[in-house]
N, C-alpha and C positions, 0 to 999 in steps of 0.2 A: 196072403195076409198074415200078419204076425200077431194076431190076437191070442192064439194059443200060447205062443212064447211069452207074451206079456203076462198072461194070466198065470202061467206056471212060475214065472220069475217072482210073483207075489205069493206063490204057494196057495192060490185060491182054487176052489173047486168051481165047476161050471154053475152049480147051484148058488154058491156064494156070490159069484159075479152076476148072475141073473137077479139076485135079490138087491144087490147094490145099484144096478143099472135100471131096474124096473122092467127088464126084458124077460122073456120066457127062457127056460133052459133050452128048449127046442131051437129058439132063435140063436142062442149062443152056439149050439152044436152046428147049426147050418152055416153060420158065419165062419166058424173054425174049419169047416170042411171046404171052404172056398166059395160058397154061394154069395151072391151079391147082397150087401147089407143096405138098408135104407139109410138116408142121410140122418134121420132122427135117431136110428139105432147107433150110427157112428158117433153122433154128438153125445149120446149117453155114455158110450164106452170111452170116448175121449175124455169126458169129464171125470170118470172114475179113475182112469190111468194118468190123468193130468198131462195129456199130450195133445198136440194139434190133431184135428180131424184128418188132415191130409197125411199124417204119419201112419194112420191106420189103414189107409187105402190110397193107392196111386190112382189118379184120374187120367183116363185116356182122353186127351183133348180133341182127338180127331173124330170121335164118335158124337153124333148129334144128341144121343140120349144122355150123354154126360155133360153137355154144355151147361145146362142149368145147375148141375152139381158143381161144376168148375166155378161158375159165377158165385154160388153160395159159399164155396170154400174161400174164394177171393174176398168176399165181403166179411166173412168171419175173421180172416187174417187182418183185414184193414181195421175192423173194430178192435181187435186185440192191440194193434199198433197204436190206435187212437187212445185206447185206455191207458197204455203205457206212457204215452205222451202226457195225458192229463195228470197222471200220477206224478210224473217227473216235474211238471209245471207246478203242481200243488206243493210238492216237497220244496221246490226252489223258493216259492213265495213265502212259505212258513219259515224256513230256515233263514232266509235273507231278512225277513221282518224281525226275527229274534236277534240276528246279528246287529241290525241297525238300532234296535232297542238297547242292547248291551252297549253299543258304541255311544249312544246318546246319554245313557245313564252313567257311564264311567268317565268318559272324557269327550265332550262335544266340541273341543277345539280342533280336533283332527278327525275327519270322517274316513276311517280306515275300512269300514264295511263296504265301501264302494268297490274295492278290489275283488273280494269274493263274489260280489254281485255281478261285476262285469265278466269275470272268468267263467263262473257257472252259467251266466246268461248266454254266453257264446255256445255252450253245450246245449242249452234249452232251445236256442234258435236253430242249431244244427239238427236236433231231434225233430223240431217242427218242420224244417225243410225236407227231412226224410219222409215223415208221415204224410204231409200235405203235397209232396212231390213238386216243390217249387222249382227244382232243377232236376228234370227227369232225363239226364243224359244216358244213364245206364238202365234202360228199360228192357222189356222182354225182347223187343226186336234186336237190340244191341247184343243181348245175351245169346240169342239164337244165331246171330251172325258170327259171333266169336266162337261158338261151339262148332258151327259148320266149318269155319275157317281152320280150326285146329284139327278137325277130322278130315280135312282135305276135300270137302264137298262143296258144291255150288248150290246156292239158294234157288 
């Protein structure tokens, strides 16, 4: 686990990190020594370091004990993607509204604001297709197949 490395890169003591995360110093010490951290502890640490939870700990998908943790990490990642999409959509709507307003107030004979709306709209639709997986051609099964193929293994 790279917790110690992250902590030292910020020049924080274990006590400072414990105070920022709400964890005990003993918990920080145990995690830095390689003991397994709870998902709640990982979420607190990830929030302080502004990283994804799965960057702090690799999940072994083959173990049943980590199946729930893998599911939680997938849900956290999905919610972050969803949040990013909603932010993108909100920015799009606000900016395009302002552009149409400027267009109508300055010269309503030619609606030029349609062009940025269409261009950026394609980007928003692409983002939605990614988040909502409308076209899921490159899923986990495809990734695994490609990795095995390049490593010369059979599935």
